[in-house]
Phi, psi and omega in degrees: 000322178300318183295324180294323182278349181083001180263124184232150174292139176248149179253142182226142172269122180261146180210164182247149170218120176051047178065007173261146179258130179239166179215150174235144175299132188299329181290348176270349184263125176275313182192169176239130182245148167296154179300132181233180179296125178250122180271120181292141177248124181297153174058041174244161179302156183302323182290346178277106183286332181144210181229155174237162175263112179247097181051047177088358179251142177276122181237121177294145179236129177247150177264109183296331177301311181292319180300322182269002179074024178271158180294145177286144176224165179293145176285146180236182177293342180270345180300134184218172177240121178265118179274120184235160174252128182243130178276127176229105184053246184265000186247159172247124182254148179252131178211163177252142179236119179284135177227155179295320177193155174260138184261288188197171169265125186248130175265125178232134173281154179306326180284355176267000180246126180242159176298153179292151178291151179275345179224165173085015177233146180277352187261153170294126185281352183301331182250017172260114182288325181177181178243118179267138178271127175230096185066234178268358184256164175245148176241129177279117180269118182271146170263096187300332179289339182257353182298321181244139176288159179298327178295318178297315181295318179294323178295330179282345179068040182293145176278154173284159181299327181290326178289326184271355183287000000 
């Protein structure tokens, strides 16, 4: 019946930053890595942690805590890097996003996702796609393509997905 109406359940990878739960559409996530050595790149924005070697490819890594203006915290055994694909104009770019921990893959029906609130959040709402309901809690669903401006992505020198494949 869902297929006939055109309404489908979507899957999201949930992760935490500063005790808040966020989510990314699963089709934007390539893989999740344990925290590995990140090589700092001089003269990059503070949120740019550096680059990692991913099977012979250089992949930039950003710290989402810093990007979102959240307090910095010590890395733990749960700290990870989520490898995502970001659309920039006609290209798909590969980057890593540091998160405090990855939680689960969450299935949400369209009626479980609401628009983001206009007040009461510390974050810029431009890159929040919506708020997903999970029991009594909410999960902030990010639009990974809108998290970074095209100028920021170009300044980071990200590779296209075809180059990194």
